[in-house]
C-alpha positions, 0 to 999 in steps of 0.5 A, spaced: 645 921 727 639 918 731 637 920 738 638 915 743 632 911 747 635 907 753 631 901 755 632 897 762 633 890 761 630 886 767 623 888 768 622 891 761 625 887 756 626 881 760 619 880 764 623 878 770 617 875 774 621 872 779 626 877 780 634 876 781 635 868 780 642 867 780 643 871 774 639 866 770 635 870 764 629 865 765 623 869 762 620 870 756 620 877 753 615 882 756 609 882 751 609 887 745 616 889 747 619 886 740 615 890 736 616 896 740 623 896 739 623 894 732 618 900 731 623 905 735 629 903 731 626 906 725 627 913 728 632 912 734 638 908 736 635 903 742 640 901 747 639 896 753 642 898 760 643 893 765 648 891 770 648 884 767 653 887 762 658 889 767 661 883 765 663 880 758 659 873 760 653 877 763 653 881 756 654 875 752 648 872 756 643 878 754 646 877 747 644 870 747 637 871 750 636 877 745 638 872 739 633 867 741 627 871 741 630 875 735 630 882 738 635 887 735 638 893 739 643 898 737 648 897 743 648 893 750 651 897 756 652 897 763 651 904 765 646 909 762 649 914 756 646 920 754 639 919 751 632 923 750 628 918 754 629 912 759 625 906 759 625 903 766 620 899 771 623 901 777 623 909 776 618 915 778 617 920 773 619 926 777 613 931 775 617 937 779 612 937 785 617 935 791 611 935 795 608 929 793 615 926 791 616 922 798 609 919 797 610 917 790 617 914 793 613 910 799 608 908 795 612 905 789 611 898 786 614 895 780 609 893 775 610 886 776 609 887 783 602 890 782 596 887 784 593 882 780 586 880 779 582 874 775 577 876 770 571 872 771 569 872 764 575 869 761 579 867 767 585 871 764 590 874 770 591 881 769 594 887 773 590 893 776 593 899 778 592 904 783 587 908 779 583 902 777 582 898 784 575 897 782 576 894 775 573 887 775 574 885 767 581 884 763 578 888 757 572 892 755 570 886 751 569 881 757 566 887 760 561 888 755 560 880 754 558 880 762 553 886 761 550 882 756 549 876 759 547 879 766 541 883 761 539 876 758 539 872 765 535 878 768 530 877 762 529 870 763 527 870 770 
């Protein structure tokens, strides 16, 4: 029997960029989530957990949305089953250190609430985390392109 990996629906599979909107499932899937789930299902049982599925209507809405984007999972539940892993946008990975736990709880922000910047090279918006506050470009390619452009501009002066 395959081991189970549990995914939260809102904020992990469903992008959920505007938070709760009267129960509507309004966003597209989080980029890359379909492919990730497809790969995981080769070896694991993938289950979605969402309080939306506490009613039959809510569960059917999730199923309809999953079908629209051709995402297949093994089950949809309202409560977390036993699993080897839980993927959730509103969780802290407890590392056994209670001394830093209160700080982690106070400073917690969901990935969709993290600070965003606009790349000066390509104009794409990207998220920055606490470890990359000074990050200026969205990708290494943009950083290289900007460095080359600066070097050429200096030579032309």
